KELUMLO-803557 format. One line per 4 residues: number of its first residue (from 0); for each residue x, y, z of N, C-alpha, C. Coordinates in pm, whole numbers. Each point is the difference from the previous one (the first is absolute). Layout:
% KELUMLO-803557
NUM	X,Y,Z,X,Y,Z,X,Y,Z | ...
This chain:
% KELUMLO-803557
0	-372,-3026,-1923,46,-136,0,14,-47,143 | -19,-127,21,20,-59,131,103,-110,-14 | 106,10,78,110,-96,-5,-28,-109,103 | 4,-123,-45,-30,-112,88,115,-101,1
4	79,6,105,102,-100,27,38,14,147 | 75,-95,51,32,-2,143,130,73,34 | 70,48,-101,125,69,25,-20,138,63 | 104,50,66,-7,131,64,8,113,-103
8	87,-15,-100,22,104,-101,-42,-49,-138 | -38,98,-80,-30,-26,-141,89,91,-83 | 60,-54,-102,83,78,-92,-80,28,-126 | -15,127,-33,-74,42,-118,96,59,-101
12	2,-56,-119,86,50,-106,-82,103,-79 | 35,126,18,-71,111,-65,83,60,-113 | 97,-73,-48,97,52,-97,-67,58,-124 | -94,-69,-59,-59,46,-127,-128,81,23
16	-32,30,124,-122,76,29,35,149,6 | -48,76,-95,31,143,-6,-129,80,-6 | 0,115,64,-119,86,-3,-113,-54,87 | 36,-74,107,-99,-57,91,38,30,144
20	-97,-17,88,22,18,143,-39,-130,68 | 89,-50,86,-31,-117,83,-32,49,140 | -113,-41,52,-38,32,137,-17,-129,75 | 57,-9,121,-18,-118,83,-80,39,123
24	-74,-98,53,-92,24,112,25,-98,112 | -21,47,124,11,-90,115,-131,-76,18 | -9,-81,104,-120,-82,22,-124,82,28 | 18,124,48,-114,87,28,-42,80,-123
28	72,-16,-111,-35,71,-122,62,138,-13 | 94,33,88,68,130,-7,120,-10,-94 | 23,109,-73,112,4,-93,132,-3,79 | 87,-92,-36,132,-10,63,104,71,-83
32	-4,-21,-132,97,67,-87,-58,27,-136 | 54,103,-63,-33,33,-139,132,10,-75 | 9,-73,-108,123,-1,-79,-35,36,-144 | 65,103,-51,-18,38,-140,99,-81,-82
36	-50,-73,-98,84,-85,-84,29,72,-131 | 125,36,-17,47,63,-124,122,-78,-44 | -12,-73,-106,110,-84,-43,37,33,-142 | 124,-24,-32,48,17,-137,107,-104,-26
40	48,-7,-120,104,-97,-35,126,24,82 | 26,125,35,125,35,69,-2,-21,150 | -117,-21,60,-8,-2,146,35,-135,60 | -5,-108,-75,31,-132,53,-121,-57,73
44	24,-100,82,-108,-69,70,-57,81,115 | -129,-20,27,-67,68,110,-87,-103,72 | 53,-56,109,-69,-103,75,-13,49,144 | -120,-11,56,-21,42,138,-39,-122,83
48	23,11,130,-43,-101,96,-106,65,88 | -109,-70,22,-107,55,81,-56,-108,93 | -48,41,116,-64,-93,94,-152,9,-12 | -51,104,-65,-144,14,-16,-50,-105,-100
52	-120,-46,24,-60,-103,-85,-109,54,-91 | -24,131,4,-101,62,-87,64,118,-74 | -31,10,-127,56,108,-78,-93,41,-113 | 28,116,-52,-78,56,-110,98,67,-94
56	-10,-34,-129,84,63,-102,-94,78,-91 | 27,130,-12,-83,84,-85,88,81,-95 | -55,37,-111,69,87,-95,2,140,58 | 111,72,-21,6,139,44,-112,83,-60
60	-48,-39,-118,-109,72,-66,-132,-14,76 | -14,-102,83,-125,-27,72,5,36,147 | 112,56,49,11,23,143,-103,100,51 | -44,93,-81,-101,97,43,-133,-65,32
64	-29,-113,-62,-126,-71,27,-4,-60,140 | 117,-18,64,5,-60,133,-1,104,112 | 12,128,-31,-1,102,103,-128,-14,82 | 15,-8,131,-115,-12,89,-47,-142,20
68	45,-93,-82,-37,-141,15,104,-74,80 | 124,30,-26,112,-65,69,62,103,93 | 24,-37,126,61,93,92,142,33,-42 | 44,117,29,132,44,-40,-9,111,-101
72	112,61,-24,5,113,-93,96,-33,-112 | -39,29,-122,85,-24,-115,85,122,-26 | 129,-20,-16,92,111,-31,43,-8,-143
């Protein structure tokens, strides 16, 4: 996804996103952060603030398909 607005920060509500990984990228295409999203009824809200304008959300089931395509190591 590419975020397009003039603000410095973007707030992403990941509350209902479970079993996925959010990766954000800098302007050079390098991975800045990897966040594993695991949510349940008991965990409450999960909102992050990011300055990166590019991101990728993938299912944990598909993370092996990105090995070698996206820089960084999956843990």
